[in-house]
C-alpha positions in Angstrom: -9.4 290.1 -161.9 -7.9 286.6 -163.1 -6.4 284.7 -160.3 -3.5 282.7 -161.9 -1.2 279.3 -159.9 1.8 278.9 -160.2 3.6 275.4 -159.9 7.1 275.2 -160.0 9.3 277.9 -159.0 12.4 277.7 -161.1 13.9 279.3 -164.0 10.7 279.4 -166.1 8.0 279.5 -163.5 9.6 282.6 -161.7 9.5 284.7 -165.4 6.0 283.0 -165.4 5.1 285.2 -162.2 6.7 288.1 -163.5 4.9 288.1 -166.2 1.5 287.8 -164.5 3.6 290.7 -162.6 3.5 293.3 -165.1 0.0 292.0 -167.1 -3.2 294.1 -166.4 -6.1 292.1 -165.6 -4.7 289.0 -163.7 -3.1 288.1 -160.2 -1.1 285.6 -158.6 -2.9 283.6 -156.3 -0.7 280.9 -155.1 2.8 278.5 -155.7 3.6 275.5 -155.3 7.0 274.1 -155.0 8.1 271.6 -152.2 11.6 272.8 -152.2 10.3 276.2 -151.1 9.3 276.8 -147.6 9.3 280.4 -147.3 8.8 282.7 -150.3 7.5 286.6 -151.6 4.3 285.0 -152.3 1.5 282.9 -151.0 2.5 279.2 -150.6 0.1 276.4 -151.9 0.0 272.7 -150.3 -0.9 270.4 -152.5 -2.0 270.8 -156.2 -5.7 269.8 -155.3 -4.9 273.3 -152.5 -3.4 275.2 -155.4 -6.1 274.7 -157.8 -8.6 275.3 -155.8 -7.4 279.0 -154.8 -6.4 280.2 -158.9 -8.6 279.9 -162.0 -6.2 279.0 -163.6 -2.4 276.9 -163.0 0.5 277.2 -164.6 2.4 274.3 -164.7 6.2 274.5 -164.9 7.5 271.8 -163.1 9.9 269.0 -164.6 9.3 267.1 -167.7 8.4 264.2 -165.9 6.1 265.4 -163.5 3.9 267.0 -166.3 1.3 264.3 -167.5 0.2 263.2 -163.2 0.2 266.9 -162.6 -2.0 268.1 -165.3 -4.6 265.2 -164.9 -4.8 266.5 -161.2 -5.6 269.5 -162.8 -8.3 268.1 -165.2 -9.8 266.0 -162.3 -10.8 269.6 -160.5 -11.9 271.2 -163.7 -8.7 273.2 -163.9 -8.1 275.0 -166.2 -4.1 275.3 -167.2 -1.0 276.2 -169.2 1.3 273.7 -169.5 5.2 274.9 -169.7 7.0 273.4 -173.5 6.9 270.1 -173.5 3.6 269.0 -173.3 5.1 266.0 -171.6 8.1 263.8 -171.5 6.7 261.4 -173.9 4.4 261.4 -176.9 2.5 258.5 -175.1 1.7 260.2 -172.2 0.4 263.6 -174.3 -2.0 261.3 -176.5 -3.7 259.8 -173.2 -3.4 263.5 -171.9 -5.7 264.7 -175.0 -7.7 261.9 -174.6 -8.7 262.6 -171.3 -8.8 266.6 -170.9 -12.1 266.2 -171.8 -13.4 269.9 -172.1 -11.2 271.5 -169.5 -8.7 274.4 -171.7 -4.8 273.5 -171.8 -2.7 276.0 -173.1 1.0 275.0 -174.0 3.8 277.2 -173.4 5.2 277.9 -176.5 5.6 281.3 -176.0 6.7 282.5 -179.9 3.6 282.0 -181.1 2.5 285.4 -179.2 5.0 287.6 -181.0 3.7 289.3 -183.5 6.9 288.2 -185.4 5.5 285.2 -185.9 1.8 286.4 -186.8 3.5 288.9 -189.4 5.8 285.8 -190.7 2.5 283.8 -191.3 0.6 286.5 -193.2 3.8 287.4 -195.2 3.6 283.3 -196.4 0.4 283.2 -196.5 0.2 285.9 -199.3 2.4 283.8 -201.6 5.0 286.5 -201.4 7.7 283.6 -201.6 5.9 281.6 -203.5 5.5 277.8 -202.7 7.4 277.0 -200.0 10.5 274.2 -200.7 13.0 273.9 -198.1 14.0 275.6 -194.9 17.0 276.3 -192.1 16.7 276.3 -188.4 19.5 276.7 -185.8 19.9 277.0 -181.8 23.5 277.3 -180.9 22.9 278.4 -176.8 25.8 278.3 -175.6 25.0 277.3 -171.8 27.1 278.2 -169.0 28.1 275.5 -166.4 25.9 276.2 -163.3 23.2 275.8 -166.0 23.7 272.1 -165.0 23.6 272.3 -161.3 20.1 271.2 -161.2 20.4 266.9 -162.0 17.8 266.8 -163.9 18.7 268.9 -166.6 21.7 266.5 -167.3 19.2 263.1 -167.7 17.9 261.8 -171.0 15.0 263.9 -171.9 16.1 267.0 -170.6 18.7 267.7 -173.0 18.7 271.3 -175.5 15.9 268.9 -178.4 12.6 268.8 -175.1 14.2 272.0 -173.8 14.9 273.7 -176.7 14.3 272.8 -180.3 10.9 272.1 -179.4 10.2 275.6 -179.6 11.8 276.4 -183.0 9.9 272.9 -184.1 6.9 274.3 -183.0 7.0 277.7 -184.4 8.4 276.2 -188.1 5.5 273.5 -188.3 3.0 276.8 -187.5 4.5 278.4 -190.3 5.2 275.6 -193.0 2.9 272.7 -191.7 3.2 269.3 -189.9 6.8 267.9 -190.3 6.3 263.8 -191.5 9.4 262.5 -191.7 13.3 262.7 -190.0 16.5 261.7 -190.4 18.8 262.8 -187.8 22.4 262.1 -185.5 23.0 263.7 -182.4 26.1 263.4 -179.7 27.6 264.3 -176.1 31.0 264.6 -176.6 31.6 267.2 -174.1 30.1 266.3 -171.1 29.7 262.9 -171.6 26.0 263.2 -169.7 22.4 261.4 -171.1 21.4 264.4 -172.3 22.3 265.0 -175.8 24.5 268.4 -176.4 24.1 268.4 -180.7 21.5 267.5 -182.8 21.0 267.8 -186.7 18.0 266.8 -188.0 17.0 266.6 -191.4 12.9 266.8 -191.7 10.5 266.4 -194.8 6.9 268.4 -194.5 3.7 267.1 -195.2 3.9 269.5 -198.4 7.1 268.2 -199.6 8.9 271.0 -198.3 12.8 269.8 -196.8 14.8 271.2 -194.3 17.3 271.5 -191.7 17.5 271.6 -188.2 21.0 272.3 -186.1 21.4 272.1 -182.7 23.9 272.9 -180.0 24.6 273.5 -176.4 27.9 273.3 -176.5 28.7 276.1 -179.4 29.0 280.0 -179.4 27.2 281.8 -181.5 24.4 283.8 -181.7 21.9 281.8 -183.9 19.4 281.1 -181.7 15.9 282.8 -181.4 16.9 283.2 -178.0 19.5 285.7 -179.3 18.2 286.8 -182.1 13.7 287.9 -181.5 15.1 290.7 -178.1 11.9 288.8 -176.3 14.0 288.3 -173.2 16.0 291.4 -171.5 18.5 288.2 -170.2 19.6 286.8 -173.3 22.0 290.0 -175.4 20.5 291.0 -178.2 22.2 290.0 -182.0 21.3 290.8 -185.6 21.5 287.5 -186.7 18.9 285.5 -187.8 18.0 281.3 -186.2 16.0 281.1 -189.2 15.6 280.8 -193.3 12.3 280.2 -195.4 13.0 279.5 -199.2 10.3 279.1 -201.3 10.0 279.6 -205.5 9.6 283.5 -205.8 11.5 284.7 -202.3 12.9 283.8 -198.9 12.4 285.0 -195.5 14.8 285.5 -192.3 13.0 285.2 -188.9 13.1 287.1 -187.0 14.5 289.7 -188.6 11.6 289.6 -190.9 13.7 290.1 -193.6 12.2 289.4 -197.1 14.0 288.6 -200.0 12.4 288.6 -203.5 13.5 289.8 -207.2 11.9 291.8 -210.0 10.9 289.3 -212.4 12.9 287.0 -210.3 13.9 283.9 -210.2 17.3 284.1 -211.9 20.3 283.6 -210.2 22.3 286.9 -212.4 19.3 289.5 -211.6 19.9 291.5 -208.4 17.9 290.6 -205.2 15.7 292.9 -203.1 16.2 292.8 -199.2 13.1 294.0 -197.9 13.1 294.1 -193.5 9.5 294.5 -192.3 10.1 296.6 -189.1 7.8 295.6 -186.2 8.5 296.5 -181.9 10.2 294.7 -179.1 7.2 292.6 -178.1 6.7 291.0 -174.8 5.7 287.5 -175.6 5.2 286.1 -172.1 2.9 288.7 -170.9 1.0 287.9 -173.7 0.8 284.6 -173.3 -1.2 285.6 -170.2 -3.2 287.7 -171.4 -4.3 284.8 -173.5 -4.1 282.1 -170.7 -6.7 284.9 -168.7 -8.8 284.7 -172.5 -9.0 281.2 -172.4 -10.0 280.8 -168.3 -12.4 283.3 -169.0 -13.9 281.5 -172.6 -13.7 284.4 -174.5 -10.7 282.6 -176.5 -9.4 278.8 -177.5 -6.0 277.8 -177.2 -3.3 279.0 -179.3 -1.1 276.3 -179.1 -3.3 273.5 -178.3 -2.5 270.3 -176.5 -2.5 269.1 -179.9 -0.4 271.1 -181.5 2.0 269.8 -178.2 1.2 266.4 -178.5 2.6 266.8 -182.2 5.9 269.3 -181.1 6.7 266.1 -178.6 6.1 263.2 -181.5 8.7 264.8 -184.1 11.0 265.1 -181.3 10.9 261.8 -180.4 11.3 261.1 -183.8 14.3 262.7 -184.1 16.1 260.8 -181.2 14.5 257.2 -182.7 16.3 258.4 -185.8 19.3 259.5 -184.5 19.2 256.2 -182.5 18.6 253.7 -184.9 20.3 255.7 -188.0 17.3 254.8 -189.9 14.2 256.9 -191.4 11.9 257.8 -188.6 8.0 258.5 -189.0 6.5 261.2 -186.9 3.7 259.7 -184.5 
């Protein structure tokens, strides 16, 4: 059995624990959380103790602690799964990537472990869509007031860009290549806290492809991965899409895996064919835990590496910079 420790047992930490408990071949070694004095799981006193009790550790702590705690695990030669974002700043992320050496780091962009993404990658690679030209990603998450009871969620760097859209950025770059340049606007007129509430970005990919990203946690609607993919039963599933990827020969809607094409097209007067690729719902968090176990054993390289995590942080920072300055921002 692979022993996995969890540092931070808030909302996402408890989800990781539940995933460990339902994944064969792994067991929870202990938890670490200074705010918890009593729990149904063994409690470690320090991160060093947690590392010594575990074959690998999941860092599910607030973003600002990622870099410091990850370096402690590197010193302990302990493989880790760092919940996204990799770090709260790109500078910290670059230092962490450089410091990691041979210590495996898997970043918790769990959507990459969903077979939906693997199938979408396959469809794109097959050439069915032709040359990719444009995309739209949407993430509207109507968060309830009690979500913001934790004060850190209202601070700078804790808004939906780093908490939510960074997942979409990682997936879309995995499917379409690196984002190089962004222009953006943001607002926070509803709650008026330091965290952004709405962010709209125009992004340019290395290939020349252009896209738009529309994010809000103060707009009620079904257009987000959480509400469309069915990964987490806590969210009510809808039949909508959150991504649309367009090419010269067709387009792909996700996560419902619908391919739109024309026989003999493109031709705006010709009938369009809709093809749905059926896939069963997947437990991406459990798949991520099973993969982490393989990484710990040395049987696999991280599917989402620290370098991948850094690139996503760099894109989010560029979006924030562009919104602040009113100018285009280069990524990294």
